[in-house]
C-alpha positions as a Markdown table, in Angstrom:
| # | Residue | x | y | z |
|---|---|---|---|---|
| 1 | Met | 0.7 | 19.6 | 31.4 |
| 2 | Asp | 4.2 | 18.4 | 32.5 |
| 3 | Ile | 5.2 | 16.8 | 29.3 |
| 4 | Asn | 9.0 | 16.5 | 29.0 |
| 5 | Leu | 9.7 | 15.6 | 25.4 |
| 6 | Lys | 13.4 | 16.5 | 25.8 |
| 7 | Glu | 13.7 | 13.5 | 28.2 |
| 8 | Val | 12.1 | 11.3 | 25.6 |
| 9 | Trp | 14.8 | 12.4 | 23.1 |
| 10 | Lys | 17.6 | 11.6 | 25.6 |
| 11 | Tyr | 16.3 | 8.0 | 25.7 |
| 12 | Arg | 16.2 | 7.6 | 21.9 |
| 13 | Asp | 18.7 | 4.8 | 22.1 |
| 14 | Leu | 16.3 | 2.8 | 24.4 |
| 15 | Met | 13.5 | 3.5 | 22.0 |
| 16 | Trp | 15.4 | 2.1 | 19.0 |
| 17 | Met | 16.2 | -0.9 | 21.2 |
| 18 | Phe | 12.5 | -1.5 | 21.8 |
| 19 | Val | 11.9 | -1.1 | 18.1 |
| 20 | Lys | 14.4 | -3.8 | 17.3 |
| 21 | Arg | 12.9 | -6.0 | 20.1 |
| 22 | Asp | 9.4 | -5.6 | 18.9 |
| 23 | Phe | 10.3 | -6.6 | 15.3 |
| 24 | Thr | 12.6 | -9.5 | 16.1 |
| 25 | Ala | 10.7 | -11.0 | 19.1 |
| 26 | Gln | 7.4 | -11.1 | 17.2 |
| 27 | Phe | 8.7 | -13.8 | 14.8 |
| 28 | Lys | 11.2 | -15.5 | 17.0 |
| 29 | Gln | 11.1 | -19.3 | 16.7 |
| 30 | Thr | 8.9 | -19.1 | 13.6 |
| 31 | Ile | 9.7 | -20.8 | 10.3 |
| 32 | Leu | 8.8 | -18.0 | 7.9 |
| 33 | Gly | 9.7 | -15.1 | 10.1 |
| 34 | Pro | 9.2 | -11.6 | 8.5 |
| 35 | Leu | 7.6 | -13.3 | 5.5 |
| 36 | Trp | 4.4 | -13.3 | 7.5 |
| 37 | His | 4.2 | -9.6 | 6.7 |
| 38 | Phe | 3.8 | -10.6 | 3.0 |
| 39 | Ile | 1.6 | -13.6 | 3.7 |
| 40 | Gln | -1.0 | -11.9 | 5.9 |
| 41 | Pro | -2.0 | -9.1 | 3.4 |
| 42 | Leu | -2.0 | -11.6 | 0.5 |
| 43 | Phe | -4.5 | -14.0 | 2.2 |
| 44 | Thr | -6.6 | -11.0 | 3.4 |
| 45 | Thr | -6.7 | -9.7 | -0.1 |
| 46 | Ile | -7.8 | -13.1 | -1.4 |
| 47 | Val | -10.7 | -13.2 | 1.1 |
| 48 | Tyr | -11.7 | -9.6 | 0.1 |
| 49 | Leu | -11.6 | -10.6 | -3.5 |
| 50 | Val | -14.0 | -13.5 | -2.9 |
| 51 | Val | -16.4 | -11.7 | -0.6 |
| 52 | Phe | -16.5 | -8.1 | -1.8 |
| 53 | Thr | -15.7 | -8.4 | -5.5 |
| 54 | Asn | -17.2 | -11.8 | -6.5 |
| 55 | Ile | -20.1 | -12.0 | -4.0 |
| 56 | Ala | -21.0 | -8.5 | -3.0 |
| 57 | Lys | -20.0 | -7.0 | -6.4 |
| 58 | Ile | -18.6 | -3.8 | -4.8 |
| 59 | Ser | -17.0 | -1.4 | -7.3 |
| 60 | Thr | -13.4 | -0.5 | -7.0 |
| 61 | Asp | -13.5 | 2.6 | -9.3 |
| 62 | Gly | -12.0 | 0.8 | -12.2 |
| 63 | Val | -8.8 | -0.1 | -10.3 |
| 64 | Pro | -7.8 | -3.8 | -10.2 |
| 65 | Pro | -9.4 | -5.1 | -7.0 |
| 66 | Thr | -6.2 | -6.7 | -5.9 |
| 67 | Leu | -4.4 | -3.3 | -5.9 |
| 68 | Phe | -7.4 | -1.6 | -4.4 |
| 69 | Tyr | -7.6 | -4.0 | -1.4 |
| 70 | Met | -3.8 | -4.2 | -0.9 |
| 71 | Ser | -3.6 | -0.4 | -0.7 |
| 72 | Gly | -6.3 | -0.3 | 1.9 |
| 73 | Ile | -5.0 | -3.2 | 3.9 |
| 74 | Ala | -1.4 | -1.8 | 4.1 |
| 75 | Leu | -2.5 | 1.6 | 5.5 |
| 76 | Trp | -5.3 | 0.2 | 7.7 |
| 77 | Asn | -3.0 | -2.5 | 9.2 |
| 78 | Tyr | -0.6 | 0.2 | 10.2 |
| 79 | Phe | -3.2 | 2.2 | 12.0 |
| 80 | Ser | -4.9 | -0.7 | 13.7 |
| 81 | Ser | -1.6 | -2.2 | 14.8 |
| 82 | Cys | -0.5 | 1.1 | 16.3 |
| 83 | Leu | -3.8 | 1.6 | 18.0 |
| 84 | Asn | -4.1 | -2.0 | 19.4 |
| 85 | Ala | -0.5 | -2.1 | 20.7 |
| 86 | Thr | -0.4 | 1.4 | 22.2 |
| 87 | Ser | -3.8 | 1.0 | 23.9 |
| 88 | Asn | -2.3 | -1.7 | 26.0 |
| 89 | Thr | 0.9 | 0.1 | 27.0 |
| 90 | Phe | 0.4 | 0.3 | 30.8 |
| 91 | Val | -1.2 | -3.1 | 31.3 |
| 92 | Ala | 1.2 | -5.0 | 29.1 |
| 93 | Asn | 4.4 | -3.4 | 30.4 |
| 94 | Ala | 3.5 | -3.0 | 34.1 |
| 95 | Gly | 6.3 | -5.4 | 35.0 |
| 96 | Ile | 9.1 | -3.4 | 33.4 |
| 97 | Phe | 7.6 | -0.1 | 34.4 |
| 98 | Gly | 7.6 | -1.1 | 38.1 |
| 99 | Lys | 11.3 | -2.1 | 38.0 |
| 100 | Val | 13.2 | 0.7 | 36.2 |
| 101 | Tyr | 12.6 | 4.3 | 35.3 |
| 102 | Phe | 12.5 | 5.7 | 31.8 |
| 103 | Pro | 10.0 | 8.0 | 30.1 |
| 104 | Arg | 6.9 | 5.9 | 29.6 |
| 105 | Leu | 6.2 | 7.5 | 26.3 |
| 106 | Val | 9.2 | 5.7 | 24.9 |
| 107 | Met | 7.2 | 2.5 | 24.8 |
| 108 | Pro | 4.2 | 3.6 | 22.6 |
| 109 | Leu | 6.6 | 5.6 | 20.4 |
| 110 | Ser | 8.7 | 2.5 | 19.8 |
| 111 | Thr | 5.5 | 0.6 | 18.9 |
| 112 | Val | 4.6 | 3.1 | 16.3 |
| 113 | Leu | 8.1 | 3.0 | 14.8 |
| 114 | Ser | 8.3 | -0.8 | 14.7 |
| 115 | Asn | 5.0 | -0.9 | 13.0 |
| 116 | Met | 6.4 | 1.5 | 10.4 |
| 117 | Val | 8.8 | -1.2 | 9.4 |
| 118 | Lys | 5.9 | -3.6 | 8.9 |
| 119 | Phe | 4.0 | -1.0 | 6.8 |
| 120 | Gly | 7.1 | -0.5 | 4.7 |
| 121 | Ile | 7.2 | -4.2 | 3.9 |
| 122 | Gln | 3.5 | -4.3 | 3.0 |
| 123 | Phe | 3.9 | -1.1 | 0.9 |
| 124 | Leu | 6.7 | -2.9 | -1.0 |
| 125 | Leu | 4.3 | -5.7 | -1.7 |
| 126 | Leu | 1.9 | -3.2 | -3.1 |
| 127 | Leu | 4.6 | -1.8 | -5.4 |
| 128 | Ile | 5.6 | -5.3 | -6.5 |
| 129 | Thr | 2.0 | -6.1 | -7.4 |
| 130 | Met | 1.7 | -2.7 | -9.3 |
| 131 | Ala | 4.8 | -3.6 | -11.3 |
| 132 | Trp | 3.4 | -7.0 | -12.1 |
| 133 | Tyr | 0.3 | -5.5 | -13.6 |
| 134 | Tyr | 2.4 | -2.9 | -15.4 |
| 135 | Phe | 4.6 | -5.6 | -17.1 |
| 136 | Asn | 1.5 | -7.9 | -17.8 |
| 137 | Pro | -1.0 | -5.5 | -19.3 |
| 138 | Ser | -2.9 | -8.5 | -20.9 |
| 139 | Thr | -4.2 | -9.2 | -17.4 |
| 140 | Leu | -6.1 | -6.0 | -17.5 |
| 141 | Gln | -7.2 | -6.2 | -21.1 |
| 142 | His | -8.8 | -9.6 | -20.7 |
| 143 | Ser | -10.9 | -8.6 | -17.7 |
| 144 | Ser | -14.0 | -6.5 | -17.8 |
| 145 | Thr | -13.6 | -5.7 | -14.2 |
| 146 | Phe | -10.6 | -3.4 | -14.9 |
| 147 | Leu | -10.7 | -0.2 | -16.9 |
| 148 | Asn | -7.0 | 0.5 | -17.2 |
| 149 | Phe | -3.7 | 0.4 | -15.4 |
| 150 | Pro | -3.9 | 2.7 | -12.4 |
| 151 | Gln | -1.7 | 5.8 | -12.8 |
| 152 | Pro | 0.0 | 7.2 | -9.7 |
| 153 | Ser | -0.9 | 10.8 | -9.0 |
| 154 | Ser | 1.4 | 13.8 | -8.8 |
| 155 | Thr | 0.5 | 13.8 | -5.1 |
| 156 | Leu | 2.9 | 11.0 | -4.3 |
| 157 | Phe | 5.0 | 13.4 | -2.3 |
| 158 | Leu | 2.2 | 13.5 | 0.2 |
| 159 | Leu | 2.6 | 9.8 | 1.2 |
| 160 | Pro | 5.0 | 10.5 | 4.1 |
| 161 | Ile | 2.5 | 13.1 | 5.4 |
| 162 | Leu | -0.4 | 10.8 | 5.1 |
| 163 | Val | 1.5 | 8.0 | 7.0 |
| 164 | Leu | 2.6 | 10.5 | 9.6 |
| 165 | Ile | -1.0 | 11.6 | 10.2 |
| 166 | Met | -2.2 | 8.0 | 10.4 |
| 167 | Ala | 0.6 | 7.3 | 12.9 |
| 168 | Gly | -0.4 | 10.3 | 15.0 |
| 169 | Leu | -4.0 | 9.2 | 15.1 |
| 170 | Gly | -3.1 | 5.7 | 16.1 |
| 171 | Leu | -0.7 | 7.0 | 18.8 |
| 172 | Gly | -3.0 | 9.6 | 20.1 |
| 173 | Leu | -6.1 | 7.4 | 20.4 |
| 174 | Gly | -3.9 | 4.5 | 21.7 |
| 175 | Ile | -2.4 | 6.4 | 24.6 |
| 176 | Ile | -5.8 | 7.9 | 25.6 |
| 177 | Ile | -7.2 | 4.3 | 25.7 |
| 178 | Ser | -4.2 | 3.0 | 27.5 |
| 179 | Ser | -4.6 | 5.7 | 30.2 |
| 180 | Met | -8.2 | 4.6 | 30.7 |
| 181 | Thr | -7.5 | 0.9 | 30.8 |
| 182 | Thr | -5.5 | 1.2 | 34.0 |
| 183 | Lys | -8.9 | 1.7 | 35.8 |
| 184 | Tyr | -11.4 | 0.2 | 33.3 |
| 185 | Arg | -10.1 | -3.1 | 32.0 |
| 186 | Asp | -13.3 | -3.6 | 29.9 |
| 187 | Leu | -11.8 | -1.3 | 27.3 |
| 188 | Thr | -9.1 | -3.9 | 26.5 |
| 189 | Val | -12.0 | -6.2 | 25.3 |
| 190 | Leu | -13.9 | -3.4 | 23.6 |
| 191 | Ile | -11.0 | -1.9 | 21.7 |
| 192 | Gly | -10.5 | -5.0 | 19.5 |
| 193 | Phe | -14.2 | -5.1 | 18.6 |
| 194 | Ala | -14.3 | -1.3 | 18.0 |
| 195 | Val | -11.4 | -1.4 | 15.6 |
| 196 | Gln | -13.1 | -4.0 | 13.5 |
| 197 | Leu | -16.2 | -1.9 | 13.3 |
| 198 | Leu | -14.2 | 1.2 | 12.6 |
| 199 | Met | -12.7 | -0.5 | 9.5 |
| 200 | Tyr | -16.2 | -0.7 | 7.9 |
| 201 | Ala | -16.8 | 3.0 | 8.8 |
| 202 | Thr | -13.6 | 3.7 | 6.8 |
| 203 | Pro | -13.4 | 3.2 | 3.0 |
| 204 | Val | -10.9 | 0.3 | 3.2 |
| 205 | Val | -12.9 | -2.3 | 1.2 |
| 206 | Tyr | -15.0 | 0.1 | -0.8 |
| 207 | Pro | -14.6 | 3.5 | -2.5 |
| 208 | Met | -16.5 | 6.6 | -1.4 |
| 209 | Ser | -18.1 | 6.7 | -4.8 |
| 210 | Ala | -19.9 | 3.4 | -4.1 |
| 211 | Ile | -21.9 | 5.1 | -1.3 |
| 212 | Thr | -25.2 | 6.5 | -2.6 |
| 213 | Asn | -26.9 | 7.3 | 0.6 |
| 214 | Val | -26.2 | 11.0 | 1.3 |
| 215 | Arg | -26.6 | 10.8 | 5.1 |
| 216 | Leu | -24.4 | 7.7 | 5.3 |
| 217 | Lys | -21.8 | 9.3 | 3.1 |
| 218 | Phe | -21.7 | 12.4 | 5.3 |
| 219 | Trp | -21.1 | 10.3 | 8.5 |
| 220 | Ile | -18.3 | 8.3 | 6.8 |
| 221 | Ser | -16.7 | 11.5 | 5.5 |
| 222 | Val | -16.7 | 12.8 | 9.1 |
| 223 | Asn | -14.4 | 10.0 | 10.0 |
| 224 | Pro | -10.9 | 11.5 | 10.1 |
| 225 | Leu | -9.4 | 8.3 | 8.7 |
| 226 | Thr | -11.5 | 8.6 | 5.5 |
| 227 | Pro | -9.6 | 11.5 | 3.8 |
| 228 | Ile | -6.3 | 9.8 | 4.6 |
| 229 | Met | -7.4 | 6.5 | 3.0 |
| 230 | Glu | -8.9 | 8.2 | 0.0 |
| 231 | Ala | -5.8 | 10.4 | -0.5 |
| 232 | Phe | -3.5 | 7.4 | -0.1 |
| 233 | Arg | -5.3 | 5.6 | -3.0 |
| 234 | Tyr | -5.4 | 8.8 | -5.0 |
| 235 | Ala | -1.6 | 9.2 | -4.7 |
| 236 | Thr | -0.7 | 5.6 | -5.4 |
| 237 | Leu | -3.4 | 4.3 | -7.7 |
| 238 | Gly | -5.0 | 7.5 | -9.1 |
| 239 | Ser | -8.4 | 6.5 | -7.8 |
| 240 | Gly | -10.5 | 8.0 | -5.0 |
| 241 | Ser | -10.8 | 11.6 | -4.1 |
| 242 | Phe | -8.3 | 14.1 | -2.8 |
| 243 | Thr | -9.0 | 17.4 | -1.1 |
| 244 | Val | -6.7 | 19.7 | 0.8 |
| 245 | Gly | -9.5 | 20.5 | 3.2 |
| 246 | Gly | -9.9 | 16.8 | 4.0 |
| 247 | Ile | -6.2 | 16.4 | 4.7 |
| 248 | Leu | -6.2 | 19.5 | 6.9 |
| 249 | Tyr | -9.2 | 18.2 | 8.8 |
| 250 | Ser | -7.5 | 14.9 | 9.5 |
| 251 | Ala | -4.3 | 16.7 | 10.5 |
| 252 | Val | -6.0 | 19.0 | 12.9 |
| 253 | Phe | -8.0 | 16.1 | 14.4 |
| 254 | Met | -4.7 | 14.2 | 14.8 |
| 255 | Ile | -2.9 | 17.2 | 16.5 |
| 256 | Ile | -5.8 | 17.6 | 19.0 |
| 257 | Thr | -6.0 | 13.9 | 19.7 |
| 258 | Leu | -2.3 | 13.6 | 20.2 |
| 259 | Phe | -2.2 | 16.7 | 22.5 |
| 260 | Val | -5.0 | 15.4 | 24.6 |
| 261 | Gly | -3.5 | 11.9 | 24.7 |
| 262 | Leu | -0.1 | 13.3 | 25.8 |
| 263 | Val | -1.7 | 15.3 | 28.6 |
| 264 | Ile | -3.7 | 12.4 | 29.9 |
| 265 | Phe | -0.8 | 9.9 | 29.5 |
| 266 | Ser | 1.6 | 12.3 | 31.4 |
| 267 | Lys | -0.9 | 12.5 | 34.3 |
| 268 | Val | -1.7 | 8.8 | 34.5 |
| 269 | Glu | 1.9 | 7.6 | 34.3 |
| 270 | Lys | 2.7 | 9.1 | 37.7 |
| 271 | Thr | 0.1 | 7.0 | 39.6 |
| 272 | Phe | -0.8 | 4.1 | 37.3 |
| 273 | Met | 1.2 | 1.5 | 39.4 |
| 274 | Asp | -1.3 | 2.0 | 42.2 |
| 275 | Thr | -4.2 | 0.9 | 40.0 |
| 276 | Val | -2.9 | -1.3 | 37.3 |
């Protein structure tokens, strides 16, 4: 229970340095650089349009499929990036941890913040696409797939809260897994596979209204990521479902996960160099 958050705050300059390093080093010696943050969701959206809209014929609740998938991809990419990066904290940074002291929690926190920049870029792409549909209404009128232009909800003010909860879930689950990978390296292989499966257990490429099986719908709604994804689409596109109870459930789950993760992380960081 020895969690010294004041010490983490004292090292905030180091944390911002790591944020800058993560963002710049990722695309160093690349031709397109940060443009990959636009290209990746665009190509992913095209694949989803072909597979889930044209082949599987999955409904998007009357929302243009492009916007539906982009909204899901932006939020999901943020969560999965946070989870994948923080779950490898101890193993990936064993070299620097063994040479100099600083609060180890600075590293996963910097990862969450650097991924926030990437999320902002992809969210900007979503806004640009929404604006394109707004100024080209004929695109909607000539397609039977679209009902009307999606109208943002009055719950737009909840967006920072939704992103914060998603960040907390990614951080909490990530540091729990990172604490376990110091002894069980198998988890590093399992986590990538598990995140892919978790995406299909979350309404990223389909709306909750498309699920007709009652039991399956129950288990998907138990997923704490489901209310966040649905509320995010409700706020930005006016589709999906939004309940205060669902947001509270996800928030409580996030707080518990984050607390457990901080306790385990604080315990493991004292002895991990002996096992990593």
